[in-house]
C-alpha positions as CSV (number, residue, x, y, z in Angstrom):
1,X,57.4,2.6,12.3
2,X,53.8,3.3,13.2
3,X,51.0,0.8,12.4
4,X,47.7,1.6,10.9
5,X,44.5,-0.5,10.9
6,X,41.9,0.2,8.3
7,X,38.4,-1.1,9.1
8,X,35.3,-1.7,7.0
9,X,37.1,-2.2,3.6
10,X,34.6,-3.5,1.1
11,X,35.4,-6.8,-0.6
12,X,35.5,-5.1,-4.0
13,X,38.1,-2.5,-2.8
14,X,40.1,-5.3,-1.0
15,X,40.2,-7.3,-4.2
16,X,41.2,-4.3,-6.3
17,X,44.1,-3.5,-3.9
18,X,45.2,-7.1,-4.1
19,X,45.2,-7.0,-7.9
20,X,47.1,-3.7,-8.0
21,X,49.7,-5.2,-5.6
22,X,50.2,-8.2,-7.8
23,X,50.4,-6.1,-10.9
24,X,53.2,-4.0,-9.4
25,X,54.9,-7.0,-7.8
26,X,54.4,-5.6,-4.3
27,X,52.9,-6.8,-1.0
28,X,49.5,-5.3,-0.3
29,X,51.1,-3.4,2.6
30,X,53.7,-1.8,0.3
31,X,51.0,-1.1,-2.4
32,X,48.8,0.7,0.1
33,X,51.8,2.7,1.5
34,X,52.8,3.7,-2.1
35,X,49.2,4.9,-2.8
36,X,49.0,6.9,0.4
37,X,52.4,8.5,-0.3
38,X,51.3,9.5,-3.8
39,X,48.1,11.1,-2.5
40,X,49.6,12.7,0.6
41,X,52.7,13.7,-1.3
42,X,55.3,12.2,1.0
43,X,58.0,10.2,-0.6
44,X,60.7,8.1,1.0
45,X,64.3,9.1,0.1
46,X,66.1,6.5,-2.0
47,X,63.0,4.5,-2.8
48,X,63.1,2.5,-6.0
49,X,60.8,3.5,-8.9
50,X,57.9,1.1,-9.8
51,X,58.9,-2.0,-11.8
52,X,59.6,-1.5,-15.5
53,X,57.7,-3.6,-18.0
54,X,59.8,-5.0,-20.8
55,X,58.9,-5.0,-24.4
56,X,59.0,-8.8,-24.5
57,X,59.4,-11.6,-22.0
58,X,62.9,-12.6,-21.1
59,X,63.6,-16.2,-22.0
60,X,66.8,-18.3,-21.5
61,X,67.8,-18.1,-25.1
62,X,67.7,-14.3,-25.1
63,X,70.0,-14.3,-22.0
64,X,72.5,-16.7,-23.7
65,X,72.5,-14.5,-26.9
66,X,73.1,-11.3,-24.9
67,X,76.0,-12.9,-23.0
68,X,77.5,-14.3,-26.2
69,X,77.3,-10.8,-27.9
70,X,78.9,-9.2,-24.9
71,X,81.8,-11.7,-24.9
72,X,82.3,-11.2,-28.6
73,X,82.2,-7.4,-28.3
74,X,79.2,-7.0,-30.6
75,X,76.5,-4.4,-29.8
């Protein structure tokens, strides 16, 4: 893999990239590569799609209920 150094990044842009990486659950490096691939149009085969946001947070009781329903054969 090749390496790339980007100089003179403004503090505001650096902070925005960091926020986007956190939002997408990625490292800053992975976030920047993803952005570059979208702009340049190159995609990596077999790469996973961005994370999916659920409708509600997953809590332990919800997991227990889902397992119980599966064991009982209920939808």
